[in-house]
N, C-alpha and C positions, 0 to 999 in steps of 0.2 A: 288358498293353501299356504301361501307365504306368510299371511297374517298369523296363522296358527303356529308356524315355526318361530316367528318373531316373538309371540307370546310365550312359547316354551323356553326360548333362549333367555328372555328377560326374567322369567320366573326362576330359571336355574341360577342366574346371577343373584337374584334377590334372596334365594335360599342360602347361597354361600355367604352372602354378606350378613344375613340373620344369624347364621351359625358362628360367624366371626364375632358378631356383637355379643352373643351369649358367652363366648370364650372370654372376651374382655371383661364382662360383668362378673363372671365366676372367678377368674384368676386375680383380678385386681391389679394386674401389671400394666405398665405403660408401654405403648407401642413404640417401635423405633421409627426413624424418619422414612425408611423405605416403605413400611407398611402404611404410614399416613399418606405418603405420596401416591401409593397405589389406590387407596380409598378415594382420595381427592380426584384422581384421574378417572376412576370408575364413576364418580358422581358427575363429573363433567360429561362423560359419555352418556349417562342417563339423561342429562339435561338436553344434550344435542339430539338424542333419540326422541325425546318428548317434543321438541320443536319441530323435528322432521315429521313426526306423526300428526302434529296439530295441523299441518298443511296438506295431509293426504286424506284419502276418503275413509280411512279406518280410524276414526277419532277415539273409539273406546279403548284402543291399545294404550292410550296415554295414561290410563290408570296404572298399568304395570310399570311404566317409566316413572310415574310419580311416586309409587311405592319404593322403587329403587333409589330415587333421590332421597326420600325420607330415611330409609334404612342406612344409606351411606352417610348421611349427615349425622345421624345419631351414633353410628359406629365411630366416626371421626371424633365426636365429642367425648365418647367414653375412652377411646384409644389415646387421646392427647391429654386427658385430665390427669390430675395428680392422684397419688395413691390415697391421700386422706379423703378426697372427695368420693372415692369408690367405697370406702368403708361405711359411709352413710347409706349407700344404696343397698348394702348387704343386710342391714338391720330390718 
């Protein structure tokens, strides 16, 4: 039962990060340092969760943590990139 709740929790975080990624892609604005710090912190949390899950008996949950790491990394790239780089993505 705790594995189910862990998957739901990680999925909720992944959905919020995916929505934030869509916001950065659509708006084309650059994130401030607080937002980038928050994203990097969440990425580190996903990595720690993946390492913890790799040593437990429920290895399949690591897929959710891996998705979170990839979403966080791509959001940081879009959030920290320059406005000129984002105009290329909109075309």
